[in-house]
N, C-alpha and C positions, 0 to 999 in steps of 0.2 A: 516541430517537436524537438529537434536538436537543441534549440535555444532553451526550452524548458528543462531538458536533461542537463544542460550545462549549468543553468541557474540552480537547480535543485541538487546537483551533484550526483544524479542517479543515471545509470546506464543499464537498462533492462535487457539489452541484447546479450545473448549468451555467446561467449567466445569459446571456440573449440580448444580443448586442452591438448597440449602437445606433450608427447612423451608418456610412457606408461608407468613411470616410476614415482609418480606423485602419490602421496599417502592421502587416502580419503578418510575424513572424519578424525583427524588427529587431535591432539590435546588443545592446540590453539583454536581449532574449529569448535570444539566443545565449549571453550570459554566464550568465544564470540556468540555462539548460539544461546548460551545461558544468559549472557548480558542482553541480547536482543529480546529474549522471552521475558526477562525481568523488566525491561523497558516497555513491554506491552506489544511486542512484535510476535511474529511466528503464528502458528496455527491457533494458539491459545488466544492471541489478540484478535484473530479473525472471528472466533466464536463470539466475541464481545461487540462486534459491529452491529449497528442498526441497519434496517433495510435500505436506507438512503446511501449509507456507506457501501453496502453490497452492490447497489445500483451503479455507484461510481466505479467500483471494481469491474463490474460487468462491461461498462462502457469502455474502460481502459483496455480490457482484454479483447473484446470483440470488435469494437469500432476502431480503436487506435492501434490494435495489434501489439500490445505491450507484453503479451504472454500471460501465463497463469498468474492469478492474483490471490491464490489461496494460501500463500506462505510468505507474506511480505515482511520486510523489516519494520522496525518501530518507526523509523523515519518516513517510510512510504505510507504507513497507516496514519501517521500524523498529518501528512500531506493530504491524504484522502479525506480526513476529518475536516481539514480547513476548506477543502472544496465543497463538502456537504454543508458546512456552516455557511459558506457564501451562497449556496443554493437556497438554504433556509432563509437567509437574510433578504435575498432578492425576491423570493416568493412572498415574504411578509410585506415588503415595501410595495409590491405590485398589487397584492390582494387585500392587505390589511389583516390577514389571518395567518395562523401558524400552519406549517406543513403538517398534514394529518399523520405523519410517521413520527413516532416519539423518538427523541434523541437519547442515546445511551451515554 
């Protein structure tokens, strides 16, 4: 799993914050969150996922232990979409039929 995190540049492990003087929800955080939402990330992007993408999220959360998947960045959601597209492609090549879950 460390290899995948290094390749994708993601690290889902929460690091404890040190010091109590860090400002929560500052100006830069609001800009970052706005850009993430505009790119299709955040909770708005989670609402636009199909059931196969949600299944990938559930697998990552419960089997791989990557933590909550309900507010992912746009990059994480794009990665999940690539995984679900690979599943769709593999299913079609094995069965000759499309996955019965419609792609959004």
